[in-house]
N, C-alpha and C positions, 0 to 999 in steps of 0.2 A: 276636309280630310284629304291628305295625299297618301296613297297606298298603292305603289306600283303593282301591276298584275303579275309580274314575273321578274325573277332575279336577272334575266338577260338584259333588262333595261337599266341595270345599275352597274356603273363602273366604280372601281376602287383605286384610290391612290394612297400609298403608304409613304408619306413624306418623311417620316422618321427612318425609313429604309432607303427611299429614293431621294437622296440629297440633291440630285441634279434635276429634279422635276421642275418644269416651267409651266406657268398657268396657261400658256398658249400651246401646250402639247396637243398633238392630234389625238382624236378619240375614236373608239370603235363605233361602227355605223349605227348600232342599235342602242347605244347609250343615251338615255334621256335624263339620267341623274348620275351624279358622281359623289361618292363618299370620300372625303379627304381626311385621312388620319394623320394628325401630328404626333400621336402616340397611341398605344393600344386602347386606351379609354378616352381619347380626346379626338372627337370627330366633328366635322362640319359637313353639311349636306348642300349640294348645288344642283340646280336644274340647268341643263346644258342644251345647246343647239349645235348642229354641225352642218357643214356645207360640202358639196362635192359629191363624188361617186366612189363606189368601191367599199371595201371593208373598213379601211382606215381613212378617216375624213378630218378636215380642218375644223377646229372648234370655232364656231361662229358667234357664240355668246354663252355666258354663264351668269346665273343669278343665285346668290346664296339664299336658301330658304330656311336654314336652321344653323345658328351659330353653335360653337362648341358648348357654351354654357347653357344652351337650350336643349342639348342632345345627350341622351343617356345611351350608353353602349351596354346592352344586356349581357350579363356575364356568362350565362350558360349557352351551350349549343342547343338549337331547337330544330324542329321540322318546319322550315320556312314555307313549305307548300300548304301547311295547315293555317290558312289565313284567319279563320275564326279564332283559333287559339292564340295567334299573334295579337289579334285585336284585344282579346280578353286580358292578355298579359300587359299590353301597352296602356290601356285605359287607367288603371290605378297608379301607374308609374309617372303619369304626366301631371305632376304637381310641383309647386314651388319654383315655377319658371321653366320647368321641363315641358316641352311640347312635342318632342320627337324621340322615338325609341328605335335604335338600330339593332337588328338581330343578325347573328351569324348562324347558318345552318350546319347540321351535322356533316354536310358535304363541303363546308367552308365557304359557300356562297353567301351573299348578303341580301337582306330585305330591311326596309324601314317603314315606319308609320308616323306621319306627322298629323297632329291634332286628331288623335283617334276618337271615333264616335261610336259608342256601343250600340246606338239605336239602329245602325245598319244591319245588325244581326237580327234574324228572324227567329223568334222563340217558338219551339214546338213542345207542347205538353205530351209527355209519355205516361199513359195510364195503364197500370198493370195490377196484378194480384199475386200474393205470395203468402205462405209457402205453397208448393215447393220452392226452396231457395237454390239459386237466386231467381228472382222474378225474370222469366225467360225473355220477355220483350225488352225490359229495362236493361238487363244484362247485355244483350246483343247491341242495343243502341250505344251503350257506354263503350263496348269493345270497338265498334265501328267509329265512334267519335274519337277514341284514343288513337286509332290508326290513321286519323286524318281524313277519313272518307267524306266527311261533311264540311271540311275546311273551305273548299272552293264554293260551296253553296252558302257559306256565311250563316250557319245555323247555330243556335244555342238551344239547350234542352232543360226542361223542368220535369222532374220525376215525381209522379204521384202513384204510390204503391199501396194498395189496400192490404192490411195485415190481417190474415184470417185467424191468427192467434187470439185476436180480440173477441172472437165468437166462441172460443172454448168455454164450456160451462159445465162443471161436474154435477150441477143440480138438475140438468136436463139431458135428454137424449139428443145430442147434436150429431147430425149427419153431414159430412163433407163429401165432395165429389170423388176424391181420389186418395187412396192409401199412401201414395208417394209423398204426400204432403207431410206425413209424420205427425199430424196434429192429434190431440187427445179427443177421441170421439169415435163414431162409426163412419164407414165409408161406403158410398153408394156403389162403387165398383167391386165391393167384396162383402156385401151383406149376405150372410149365410142363413139367417133366419129373420122373421118379421120383427122389426124394431118395436119396442114397447115403451110406454110412459109418455111423458110430455115431450113430443118430438118437434125439433126445429131442423129444417133442411136448409143448410147454407150452401147455395149453389146458384147456377144460372137458370135460364128458362129451360134449357135442355135437361138439366138435372131434375127439374120439376116434372117434365114430361116422362122421364125415365122412372121416377119414383111412383108417379100415378099409374103408369102402365103396369108396374109390378104389384103395387098395393092400392088398387083403385078405391077402396072404401076407407082407407086409413086417414084419420084426422091428423093434421100437422100444420106447423107454421113455416112459411117459406120466406127466407131472406135472400133476395135477389142480389147477387154480387157481379153480374155481368157488367163490365165497363161500358158497353154500348147502351145499356138500359139505364144505368144509374149515375153516370158521370155528367157533369155540367161544365165543360171546359170554357175558359175565357179566351183562349188563344188557339191557333191551329194545333191539331192533336193527331196522335196515332194511338191506337189501342188494338187489342186482339179479341177474337171471338171464335167460338167453335163451330158456328153455323156458316157453311160455305157460301150460302146465298147472301150473306151480309158483307162479304169482302169487297174491298175497293173504296173509291171515294165516297164520302158521306158528309152530312152536316148534322150538328146538334145545336139547336137553338140559334141557327144561322151561322155558327162557327164551322169553318171547313176542316175536314179531317180525313183520315184514311184508316181502314180496318184491315188488319192482316189476320191470317189464321192463327189459332192458338199455338200451333207448333211451327210457325213460319221460321225458315232458316235465315241466316244473316244476309244472304244475297236478296231474298224476297223483301226483307225489312228495309234494306238500303234502297231498293228500287221504289218501294212504296213511299218512303220519305222523300226521295228525289222527285218523284212525280208530284207529291203534295207541294213541295217547295216551289217547283216550276209553275204549278197552277196558281199559287199565291202571288208570285211575282207578276204573272200576266194580268192580274186584276188590280195591281197597285198603280 
């Protein structure tokens, strides 16, 4: 795979505009690749070398690495700093003889990917619980991902959100942790009287401790929904927990992950994922 790390290493020649262009033209000192456009949708890609000193140098050599019939010019403007997103876009487009995708950024600079390989992306599992909607951790990861915050880290995400609506049951006395969820049942944070009947508490270990502290002799069934206690990730993961002593790097079944607080803000979530991604790369 050829995927330049920055647009500053890519020069652009519009031969359909610059009719006097000559292949031996001088090039900018940082240019490692040159895109040669014979038309808006007709592009070839060259790897170039230069010699000399200063900003403008003599072209010492050029080798074509993608012919026009092998190159697709992406039609929409994109965020070329979001490398993970470019890779996700390029992979399915490289079929039928196409091996290179050229992108233009919203700032009109260019980037390209030749022979894109999806396996260079590291997948992070995001484990969360809802309602309340949206699931707070998943919501913020999606926002950060959409803003390109993880593009340089080359990350992809799988979302696993436990739906608490599946535990609603009019035949039983169901107690959920928080009234903000809007679920059908009772709520541990607003119990005004002792619950009666066939009781099922749907909550984490903290919910269990709170319930037993308030009703120590009450018989009930506990359904533990804490992601840290119940999930079995197969890939590196992030999840949230309300117990501060559980925060930070962790492992489940030998799989590395990170735990953030139940109400972690976007900056804390980003830093946690960045730390996890960095630690994974160090072990590869």
